[in-house]
Residue, then its C-alpha position, 0 to 999 in steps of 0.5 A: x254475407x246475406x244482405x237482408x232487406x225489409x218485408x217490402x222486398x217481395x219479388x225476384x232478387x238480383x244476386x252476385x254469387x261468390x265463393x261460399x257466399x252471395x251478395x244481394x244486388x237488388x232486393x227481393x225475397x227469392x231467386x230462380x233455379x237456373x234448371x227448374x225455374x223454381x223460386x228459391x227463397x233467399x234464406x233457403x239458397x244453398x246451391x249456386x255456381x260462381x262461374x255461371x252466376x246462377x242458382x240451383x234449387x237442389x243437388x239434382x239441379x246442379x248435376x243436371x247443369x254440369x252433367x246434362x247427358x246423365x240427368x234423371x228424366x222425371 
């Protein structure tokens, strides 16, 4: 369940990552990718780890976290 807040909720949100869903704990418009630091708008958030409680911007970022030795160097 995505908790939406009004347009005044700018800045980084605090999120609890659940199985197949997430819950906004503190309002904001984005979260940060744990690998790249990229801002991920909440309405575009697709990848996260429940165990690590962190978000990822792309599938490549997920792979880099779980298999760092095989991460593609850009």
